[in-house]
N, C-alpha and C positions, 0 to 999 in steps of 0.2 A: 119523337123519332128514337129508334135505336140501330145500333150496328147490326145489320143483317146481310148475311153474304148468301146469294140464290146459287146454289149448285144445279137445281134444275128449275122449272117453272115451279114445282110441287115440293121441292126440298130444298130446305136452306139450312144455316148455320147460326147461331146467337151466342154471344158470350155467356159465360154462367151467370145467372141471376143471384147476383149477390143481394143482402137485405137492403142495402140502401138502393138497389135497380130494380128490385121484384115488383113494385108498383106501377112504375114506368114501364117496365118491359110488358108485365101481364095486361095493361091497358092499350098498349100498341097492340099486341095478339090479338085479342079478345074483339079488338075494333077491326082489325085487317080481316082476320079470318073466321071469326065468330066460333061457332062450335065444330068448324070443320078441321080445325087442324090438333096434332097431337106433339107432345114432347116427349124425346127419349133423352133422359139425363144419364151421361156417360161419365160423370163427375165421381168423386168419392164421399160426396155428402148429398144431404135431404136439404130439403127447403119447403115452404108452404104451397102445398099444391092447390088450397082454395084458390087462391089468386089466378090461377089458370083453370078454372073450373075442374080442378082434380084432373085434368088430361094430360097426367103426365106417366111416363114408365120408367122406373128407378132400376138402373143396372149397376149398382155401385157395389165395387170389388175394392175394398180398403187396401192399400199397398199395391194393389196390381197396375200396371202401367198399360195393360190393353184388356178388355174382357175375356173372360175363357175363350179358347177358339170355336168351339160349337155356338154359344152365345153371339159371336158377331155374325156368324151365318143365320142364326135364329132370329137376332135383330133386323138384320136386312130383310128377311121374309114377312117379318110383321110390317115393315114400312111399306114394301112393295105393294102388299095386299092392301094396306091402307090407302096408299094412294092411287090405286087400282079404281077406287070408289069416288075419284075426284076429290080426294081430301088432302091435306097438306102435312108434311113432316119437317119438326122443328129439332136437329140435335145440337146438341152440346157437352163439353166435358167440363175442363177445368180452366187451366191457365194455359198450357203448352199449345193446345188443340191437336195434339198427335191422334188422340183416341180418336177424335172426328174426322181425322183423315183419314185414317185405317177404313173406317166405315163407311165414309163417302166414296173411297176408292172402289171397294168392294160393290158398292151400289151401280156406281158407274161401269164397271165391268159388267154386271148383268143386263142394265137398261139398254145400253149401247151395244154390247158384245165387242168390247174393247179388252186387248190386254192387258195384264194389271198393271203392268209399267206405264202405260199409255192413261190407264184412269188417276194413277198416282199423280205423274206429271200435270195433268189437265187440274186436278185439286188443288194441288199446290199453288199454282198460278193465281187460282180464284181465292185460295185462302190467305197469301200474302207470306211473311216470315214465320215458319213454321220449323220447330227444332225438335226432330223427332229423335228419341231415345235410342241407345242401341237395343235394349228388349224390343221396343216397337218395331224396328228394323227387323229383328228376328223373326218376330209375328209376321210381318210383311212376306218375307222367306216361306215360312210356314204356309201362308194362303196360297203364294204362287205355287206351291208344291201340290196342294187340295186341286188348285183350279187345273194344272198341267195334267195331273194322273193322280188321283189317288190310292191306285194300286201299288205306287211305290212304298205306301206308307205302312212300315213293317214293326213300329214298336209297340211295345208291351206295358202294362203296368209293371213297378218296378218297387225295388225296395232300395232306398236311398242309403249306403252303407258308411261312406265316410267323406269329410269336405277338407281339404286343404288349401290354405291361404301361403303363397310362396313366400311373402315376407310381409314383415309387420309395414302399416302405412307411415310415411316420413313425418307425418305431423305430430306424431306422440312417441315418446321415450319409450313409456310403458303403456302397451296395448292390451286393453280389457274388452275384449269385444263379447259381444252378446250374438249369439247365432240362433235365427228363427227360421223355422220350415213352417210355411203358412200353404193350407190345402182346404179347398173348399170355403175358404172365408175364415178360417180360424186358425191359430198357432197350434201344430200337432208335436213341434218339438223346440224346446228352448236350451241351450246350452251356453255357458258361461266360459271364460278362459283369462288366463294372465301371461302375457308373452312379452319377453325383454325386446329391444329395437333391434331390427332384420333377423328375428327369429321366425321360422317355418311354425305354421299355425295348424295344428291337427285336430279333428273335432270327428268323432264316431256319432254317425246320423241315427242309423237302425230305425227307419221308419219306412212304411207305405205310401205310395203316392200312385195316381194314376190319370193321366192328361195333364191338367195345368195344375202348376205349383209355382211358389217363390221361396228362396232362400234370401234371407236378407241379413247383413251386420251392420250393427251399431255399436259404437264407442261408449261405454259407460266412464265418464269422468265427473267428479264433483256432484254425484248423484243426478247428473244430466245425460241425457241419452243422444248422441249424435251420428248421424247417419254416415255409414261407409259404403255399403253398395247394396245393391239388390240384383238378382237374377230370376228372371221367368222363364219358364221352359214347361216344354208339353212332351209328356212320355211318349208321343205316339211317332216322335221323329228323334229317341233317343234308342240307339240300335248297339251300340259297341261295347256297352259296361262301364264306361269310363268316357267323360266328357272334360275338356280343359276349355276355360273359358278366359279371353283375353280381355282389353279394354274396350275391343269393338263390341262385344257380347254384355258386357256389364253397364249398368246405369250406376256408376261411381262418384260418390261426394269428394273424393280425395284425390291428390294428386299422388303418384307414384307409378313404379314399373312394376305391378305385380300381375298375377293370375290366380285363379281359382279353379282347383281340380275337385271333381266329383266323381265317386266310385259307386255303382250301383250292380245290382243283380235282378235277374227275372225269377223270383222264387214264391211268387204270390198265388195261393190257390185260384182256379178259374181264371188264368192268364187269358188264354187264348179266346175263352169265351168274351172277357172284359176288353181285349183288344179290339176284336172284330165288331163287339158293341160300340165301341167309341169312333172308331173308323165310320161304320155304318150310319151313325147320327150325322156325321159331319156329310157323307156321302149322299145320304137322303135330302138333307137341306139344302145341298149344291144343287141338286136335280130340280126341288122345287122352284130353287132361285131363278133357274135356267127357264122355265116356264113361265114363270111370273114375270122375269124381264122381258121377254118376248112379249107378253102381254102387254105391258106397259108401254113399249116400244109402238108396238099398234095403235094405241088409244093417243099416243104423243102425236105420231103422225096424222 
């Protein structure tokens, strides 16, 4: 037996199949579901899919607290189409269960026609103790906005201009941060700095992003990189040219009362086209999910 949490009769969660667990997990799933199951891997790591008859879909985005927004909707579409045929969907992330909660909540909203908050509360009761990171909470708010009215989404592709950290973390007298901008799974900008205690930290970014991206900060000390903070945002929801992020919006690994300011501008070529394309993809997936959700609800009844 393994720990398996049933979200519905056809959708369930399992822990990440670590190397020491993978034989036990695969034996259990293969015996219980035969070839009628598929695993959606939301963790940052791959593993030997042969144990599960290669019935694993990897959605790995190293460093991301949540899959890209459009991909969250795409995964849900694939799962609903799969279980519509009488199959079983198994989802796992890594340790905190946060990514799984986000995905399950969206699925329950479409299957049961629930408000997203109701779906989240339902899933959290089933999943037990789950710590949602600030960036995951932010993506929950993104999803709420898409579900309520995607016409309100007005953001465009942007050029990141600068990043300011209001003060240095208290842990270090000398702050040696490395700032990385991660876009589409790769680092597109990396900057280093040296700052004295309590000094404001300014970085000129000058890079283009569209939809999901990450800004992360690490402290370099004795040739070891220590995580400081991570920000994950989607440009479709950035409208002001300036964003201030406080602790409620930052995945922070250090103590301290600091905030991060991001300045940006709309100056990319074809920005209107790219913006409409991004909103259109998510809106189209949402409409397909509404149809699939109704079909699965009818089958369930």
